C-alpha positions as YAML, in Angstrom:
chain: A
units: angstrom
residues:
- id: 1
  name: MET
  ca: [-0.11, 0.12, -0.06]
- id: 2
  name: PRO
  ca: [1.54, 3.32, -1.04]
- id: 3
  name: LEU
  ca: [-0.03, 5.43, 1.60]
- id: 4
  name: ILE
  ca: [1.45, 5.89, 4.82]
- id: 5
  name: LYS
  ca: [-1.08, 7.43, 7.38]
- id: 6
  name: ASN
  ca: [-0.17, 9.75, 10.32]
- id: 7
  name: TYR
  ca: [3.61, 10.49, 10.24]
- id: 8
  name: GLU
  ca: [4.03, 6.78, 10.73]
- id: 9
  name: TYR
  ca: [7.36, 6.92, 8.47]
- id: 10
  name: GLN
  ca: [8.33, 3.45, 9.98]
- id: 11
  name: LYS
  ca: [5.71, 1.98, 7.66]
- id: 12
  name: LEU
  ca: [7.40, 3.05, 4.32]
- id: 13
  name: PRO
  ca: [7.92, 0.40, 2.12]
- id: 14
  name: ALA
  ca: [11.53, -1.04, 1.62]
- id: 15
  name: TRP
  ca: [12.26, 0.67, -1.62]
- id: 16
  name: SER
  ca: [11.38, 3.99, -0.42]
- id: 17
  name: GLU
  ca: [14.44, 6.31, -0.36]
- id: 18
  name: LEU
  ca: [12.32, 8.80, 1.77]
- id: 19
  name: LYS
  ca: [13.21, 7.34, 5.37]
- id: 20
  name: PHE
  ca: [11.91, 9.67, 7.62]
- id: 21
  name: PHE
  ca: [9.49, 12.55, 8.00]
- id: 22
  name: GLU
  ca: [8.05, 14.31, 11.10]
- id: 23
  name: LYS
  ca: [6.30, 17.51, 12.18]
- id: 24
  name: MET
  ca: [8.40, 19.21, 14.89]
- id: 25
  name: CYS
  ca: [6.96, 22.23, 17.03]
- id: 26
  name: PHE
  ca: [8.92, 24.44, 19.30]
- id: 27
  name: HIS
  ca: [8.84, 28.09, 20.85]
- id: 28
  name: GLN
  ca: [10.60, 30.94, 19.15]
- id: 29
  name: GLY
  ca: [14.04, 31.51, 21.19]
- id: 30
  name: ASP
  ca: [14.16, 27.61, 21.70]
- id: 31
  name: THR
  ca: [16.71, 25.57, 19.71]
- id: 32
  name: VAL
  ca: [16.16, 22.06, 18.63]
- id: 33
  name: VAL
  ca: [18.86, 19.50, 17.02]
- id: 34
  name: LEU
  ca: [17.89, 17.59, 14.00]
- id: 35
  name: LYS
  ca: [20.00, 14.52, 13.50]
- id: 36
  name: GLN
  ca: [19.39, 11.67, 11.16]
- id: 37
  name: ASP
  ca: [21.40, 8.74, 10.07]
- id: 38
  name: CYS
  ca: [20.81, 9.24, 6.21]
- id: 39
  name: LYS
  ca: [22.54, 10.71, 3.07]
- id: 40
  name: LYS
  ca: [20.11, 13.87, 3.20]
- id: 41
  name: LEU
  ca: [18.25, 16.00, 5.59]
- id: 42
  name: ALA
  ca: [15.84, 18.79, 4.66]
- id: 43
  name: PHE
  ca: [12.80, 20.65, 6.24]
- id: 44
  name: ILE
  ca: [10.35, 23.27, 5.51]
- id: 45
  name: VAL
  ca: [9.13, 26.03, 7.74]
- id: 46
  name: LEU
  ca: [5.34, 25.68, 8.12]
- id: 47
  name: THR
  ca: [4.78, 28.53, 10.96]
- id: 48
  name: GLY
  ca: [7.30, 31.28, 11.86]
- id: 49
  name: ALA
  ca: [10.79, 31.57, 11.03]
- id: 50
  name: CYS
  ca: [14.34, 29.94, 12.29]
- id: 51
  name: GLU
  ca: [17.96, 30.23, 12.14]
- id: 52
  name: VAL
  ca: [19.74, 27.10, 11.07]
- id: 53
  name: ASP
  ca: [23.25, 26.53, 12.21]
- id: 54
  name: ASP
  ca: [24.52, 23.95, 9.65]
- id: 55
  name: GLY
  ca: [28.08, 22.91, 10.57]
- id: 56
  name: GLY
  ca: [28.83, 26.80, 11.14]
- id: 57
  name: LYS
  ca: [26.96, 28.33, 8.01]
- id: 58
  name: ARG
  ca: [24.09, 30.22, 9.58]
- id: 59
  name: THR
  ca: [20.85, 30.75, 7.39]
- id: 60
  name: ILE
  ca: [17.67, 32.40, 8.00]
- id: 61
  name: VAL
  ca: [14.59, 30.16, 6.84]
- id: 62
  name: LYS
  ca: [11.18, 31.71, 6.79]
- id: 63
  name: VAL
  ca: [7.66, 30.20, 6.33]
- id: 64
  name: ASN
  ca: [7.12, 28.01, 3.26]
- id: 65
  name: GLU
  ca: [10.75, 27.96, 2.58]
- id: 66
  name: VAL
  ca: [12.67, 24.54, 2.26]
- id: 67
  name: TYR
  ca: [16.22, 23.98, 3.59]
- id: 68
  name: LYS
  ca: [18.51, 21.18, 2.38]
- id: 69
  name: ALA
  ca: [21.14, 20.60, 5.10]
- id: 70
  name: ASP
  ca: [24.96, 20.05, 4.31]
- id: 71
  name: ASN
  ca: [25.28, 17.96, 7.52]
- id: 72
  name: MET
  ca: [23.58, 15.35, 8.99]
- id: 73
  name: GLU
  ca: [23.34, 17.19, 12.29]
- id: 74
  name: ILE
  ca: [22.03, 20.64, 12.62]
- id: 75
  name: LEU
  ca: [20.63, 23.35, 15.10]
- id: 76
  name: VAL
  ca: [17.60, 25.27, 14.36]
- id: 77
  name: LYS
  ca: [16.47, 28.22, 16.51]
- id: 78
  name: GLY
  ca: [13.02, 29.75, 16.69]
- id: 79
  name: ILE
  ca: [13.63, 33.59, 15.98]
- id: 80
  name: PHE
  ca: [11.28, 36.72, 16.25]
- id: 81
  name: MET
  ca: [10.97, 38.11, 12.95]
- id: 82
  name: PRO
  ca: [8.62, 40.32, 11.13]
- id: 83
  name: PRO
  ca: [5.53, 39.75, 10.56]
- id: 84
  name: PHE
  ca: [5.92, 36.80, 12.93]
- id: 85
  name: PHE
  ca: [6.21, 38.73, 16.31]
- id: 86
  name: PHE
  ca: [2.73, 37.47, 17.48]
- id: 87
  name: ILE
  ca: [3.44, 33.92, 16.63]
- id: 88
  name: LYS
  ca: [4.97, 31.97, 19.56]
- id: 89
  name: ASN
  ca: [5.48, 28.79, 17.62]
- id: 90
  name: VAL
  ca: [7.62, 27.59, 15.22]
- id: 91
  name: ASP
  ca: [6.43, 24.53, 13.00]
- id: 92
  name: ILE
  ca: [8.68, 22.63, 10.65]
- id: 93
  name: LEU
  ca: [8.48, 19.20, 8.54]
- id: 94
  name: VAL
  ca: [11.72, 17.45, 8.78]
- id: 95
  name: VAL
  ca: [12.31, 14.89, 5.81]
- id: 96
  name: ALA
  ca: [15.49, 12.70, 5.63]
- id: 97
  name: GLY
  ca: [16.32, 9.97, 3.09]
- id: 98
  name: SER
  ca: [18.96, 8.04, 1.08]
- id: 99
  name: TRP
  ca: [18.44, 9.78, -2.15]
- id: 100
  name: GLU
  ca: [21.60, 11.47, -3.92]
- id: 101
  name: ASP
  ca: [19.60, 14.37, -4.98]
- id: 102
  name: ALA
  ca: [15.94, 15.69, -4.92]
- id: 103
  name: ASP
  ca: [13.77, 18.46, -5.70]
- id: 104
  name: ILE
  ca: [11.75, 19.12, -2.43]
- id: 105
  name: ASN
  ca: [9.10, 21.71, -2.99]
- id: 106
  name: PRO
  ca: [5.82, 22.64, -1.07]
- id: 107
  name: PHE
  ca: [2.51, 22.81, -3.50]
- id: 108
  name: MET
  ca: [-1.37, 23.80, -3.06]
- id: 109
  name: VAL
  ca: [-4.45, 22.09, -4.22]
- id: 110
  name: ASN
  ca: [-7.59, 23.75, -3.98]
- id: 111
  name: ILE
  ca: [-11.20, 23.48, -5.13]
- id: 112
  name: SER
  ca: [-11.80, 24.76, -8.12]
- id: 113
  name: ASP
  ca: [-14.94, 26.46, -9.95]
- id: 114
  name: TYR
  ca: [-13.99, 24.70, -13.32]
- id: 115
  name: PRO
  ca: [-12.14, 21.44, -12.51]
- id: 116
  name: SER
  ca: [-10.46, 19.60, -15.21]
- id: 117
  name: ASN
  ca: [-7.56, 17.35, -15.66]
- id: 118
  name: GLU
  ca: [-4.91, 19.72, -16.55]
- id: 119
  name: SER
  ca: [-2.69, 21.86, -14.42]
- id: 120
  name: ALA
  ca: [0.04, 24.70, -15.15]
- id: 121
  name: LEU
  ca: [2.19, 21.90, -16.19]
- id: 122
  name: GLY
  ca: [-0.27, 20.60, -18.93]
- id: 123
  name: LYS
  ca: [-3.12, 18.10, -19.84]
- id: 124
  name: GLY
  ca: [-3.15, 14.99, -18.04]
- id: 125
  name: THR
  ca: [-3.39, 11.15, -19.19]
- id: 126
  name: PRO
  ca: [-7.02, 10.67, -19.96]
- id: 127
  name: CYS
  ca: [-9.45, 9.50, -17.06]
- id: 128
  name: ASN
  ca: [-13.01, 9.70, -16.41]
- id: 129
  name: TYR
  ca: [-13.38, 9.80, -12.55]
- id: 130
  name: TYR
  ca: [-14.90, 12.70, -10.59]
- id: 131
  name: ARG
  ca: [-12.57, 15.61, -9.71]
- id: 132
  name: ASN
  ca: [-13.02, 19.29, -8.00]
- id: 133
  name: THR
  ca: [-9.50, 20.56, -8.74]
- id: 134
  name: ASN
  ca: [-7.22, 21.45, -11.52]
- id: 135
  name: PHE
  ca: [-4.41, 18.69, -11.54]
- id: 136
  name: ASP
  ca: [-3.05, 16.56, -13.97]
- id: 137
  name: HIS
  ca: [-3.21, 12.78, -14.05]
- id: 138
  name: HIS
  ca: [0.52, 11.86, -14.43]
- id: 139
  name: TYR
  ca: [3.47, 9.60, -14.02]
- id: 140
  name: HIS
  ca: [7.23, 10.17, -13.58]
- id: 141
  name: ASP
  ca: [10.49, 8.42, -14.55]
- id: 142
  name: PHE
  ca: [11.42, 8.47, -10.92]
- id: 143
  name: ASP
  ca: [10.26, 8.09, -7.40]
- id: 144
  name: GLU
  ca: [7.74, 10.87, -5.53]
- id: 145
  name: PHE
  ca: [6.53, 11.37, -2.34]
- id: 146
  name: TRP
  ca: [3.93, 13.66, -1.40]
- id: 147
  name: ILE
  ca: [3.33, 14.56, 2.57]
- id: 148
  name: ILE
  ca: [0.29, 16.33, 3.56]
- id: 149
  name: TYR
  ca: [0.79, 19.10, 6.19]
- id: 150
  name: GLU
  ca: [-2.57, 20.75, 5.94]
- id: 151
  name: GLY
  ca: [-6.01, 20.19, 4.75]
- id: 152
  name: SER
  ca: [-7.39, 16.98, 3.34]
- id: 153
  name: GLY
  ca: [-9.03, 15.46, 0.26]
- id: 154
  name: VAL
  ca: [-8.52, 12.53, -2.14]
- id: 155
  name: VAL
  ca: [-5.46, 11.13, -3.88]
- id: 156
  name: GLN
  ca: [-5.37, 8.53, -6.41]
- id: 157
  name: GLU
  ca: [-2.49, 6.04, -7.57]
- id: 158
  name: ASP
  ca: [-3.33, 3.33, -10.35]
- id: 159
  name: ASN
  ca: [-7.25, 3.93, -9.77]
- id: 160
  name: VAL
  ca: [-7.06, 3.09, -6.30]
- id: 161
  name: PHE
  ca: [-8.33, 6.24, -4.35]
- id: 162
  name: TYR
  ca: [-7.09, 7.18, -0.92]
- id: 163
  name: GLU
  ca: [-8.42, 9.76, 1.72]
- id: 164
  name: VAL
  ca: [-5.77, 11.84, 2.94]
- id: 165
  name: LYS
  ca: [-5.24, 14.25, 5.81]
- id: 166
  name: GLU
  ca: [-2.47, 15.90, 7.56]
- id: 167
  name: GLY
  ca: [0.28, 13.46, 8.43]
- id: 168
  name: ASP
  ca: [-0.31, 11.19, 5.46]
- id: 169
  name: CYS
  ca: [2.30, 10.47, 2.76]
- id: 170
  name: LEU
  ca: [1.70, 9.08, -0.57]
- id: 171
  name: ALA
  ca: [4.85, 7.16, -1.91]
- id: 172
  name: THR
  ca: [4.79, 6.82, -5.73]
- id: 173
  name: GLY
  ca: [7.20, 4.51, -7.48]
- id: 174
  name: VAL
  ca: [8.57, 5.09, -11.01]
- id: 175
  name: GLY
  ca: [5.90, 4.55, -13.67]
- id: 176
  name: HIS
  ca: [2.81, 4.61, -11.63]
- id: 177
  name: HIS
  ca: [0.10, 7.16, -12.31]
- id: 178
  name: HIS
  ca: [-1.08, 9.46, -9.70]
- id: 179
  name: ASP
  ca: [-3.32, 12.44, -9.28]
- id: 180
  name: PHE
  ca: [-4.82, 14.99, -6.55]
- id: 181
  name: PRO
  ca: [-8.55, 14.96, -7.98]
- id: 182
  name: VAL
  ca: [-10.55, 15.93, -4.77]
- id: 183
  name: ALA
  ca: [-9.66, 18.58, -2.32]
- id: 184
  name: HIS
  ca: [-11.96, 19.28, 0.90]
- id: 185
  name: GLY
  ca: [-10.66, 22.80, 0.69]
- id: 186
  name: ILE
  ca: [-7.20, 24.12, 0.74]
- id: 187
  name: VAL
  ca: [-4.39, 21.39, 0.91]
- id: 188
  name: HIS
  ca: [-0.79, 22.19, 1.59]
- id: 189
  name: ALA
  ca: [1.70, 19.21, 0.91]
- id: 190
  name: LEU
  ca: [5.40, 18.80, 0.40]
- id: 191
  name: ALA
  ca: [6.47, 17.19, -2.92]
- id: 192
  name: ILE
  ca: [9.89, 15.22, -2.85]
- id: 193
  name: GLU
  ca: [10.84, 14.27, -6.47]
- id: 194
  name: LEU
  ca: [14.10, 12.31, -6.81]
- id: 195
  name: CYS
  ca: [16.18, 13.66, -9.48]
- id: 196
  name: PRO
  ca: [16.30, 11.87, -12.87]
- id: 197
  name: LYS
  ca: [19.10, 9.37, -13.42]
- id: 198
  name: GLU
  ca: [20.82, 8.23, -16.66]
- id: 199
  name: ASN
  ca: [18.04, 8.11, -19.48]
- id: 200
  name: GLN
  ca: [15.13, 8.97, -17.18]
- id: 201
  name: ARG
  ca: [13.02, 12.06, -18.16]
- id: 202
  name: GLN
  ca: [12.13, 15.26, -16.13]
- id: 203
  name: GLY
  ca: [8.83, 16.22, -14.80]
- id: 204
  name: HIS
  ca: [5.17, 15.34, -15.36]
- id: 205
  name: LEU
  ca: [4.69, 12.55, -18.09]
- id: 206
  name: TRP
  ca: [1.37, 11.99, -19.86]
- id: 207
  name: GLU
  ca: [0.60, 8.70, -22.01]
- id: 208
  name: GLN
  ca: [-1.02, 10.77, -24.96]
- id: 209
  name: ILE
  ca: [2.43, 12.67, -25.40]
- id: 210
  name: HIS
  ca: [5.11, 10.66, -23.73]
- id: 211
  name: GLY
  ca: [3.94, 7.04, -24.11]
- id: 212
  name: LYS
  ca: [2.57, 4.25, -22.05]
- id: 213
  name: ALA
  ca: [3.50, 4.37, -18.47]
- id: 214
  name: VAL
  ca: [5.63, 1.30, -17.29]
- id: 215
  name: PRO
  ca: [5.24, 0.83, -13.71]
- id: 216
  name: ASP
  ca: [7.87, -0.75, -11.69]
- id: 217
  name: PRO
  ca: [5.79, -3.80, -10.10]
- id: 218
  name: LYS
  ca: [8.22, -3.87, -7.06]
- id: 219
  name: LYS
  ca: [7.11, -0.56, -6.27]
- id: 220
  name: MET
  ca: [3.48, -0.80, -5.11]
...
């Protein structure tokens, strides 16, 4: 099953290069240590702002920004910074994994007045199920992970539909179609796309343009 519920990263499939994901909350002025025994460590700021000490390199990271660590042990301090003076807490979503490189970016899905199987990236692989969003039914030549950190909705992988909410992660292996057809309101999520290797193609792929998907049966 490709859906991991409620931040239970221990249930990620064996093939997954995402090994850890967790939401952390702390007060402004407090410092937390992020330490993972993985190749890569990163986080996104969900609320507030923070200062990172990454082996002596100091960086300010604001809300909705992603920080990719150089080291596997870093210090993260919640800071007072406009316009966050009135916010006492800093919330971050921490991810770690064994990938060589990955694109890590937040994305948003919302109810549309004119839903269609199309996003700003292009028209999706044809499908006929219900949707209330503008999102494209697509596949990749690499693995991808969606981690929901706000809101709820319905995601689809290989014609199986899953209700998702905060803390859930959809792990999609290479070649498997996936989609976000239904939102119950505004949904915020983090996408981790492993960078293509050798002859793998970049970005969203659609069968009517890029050819029939060839899903890896071991990555179900």
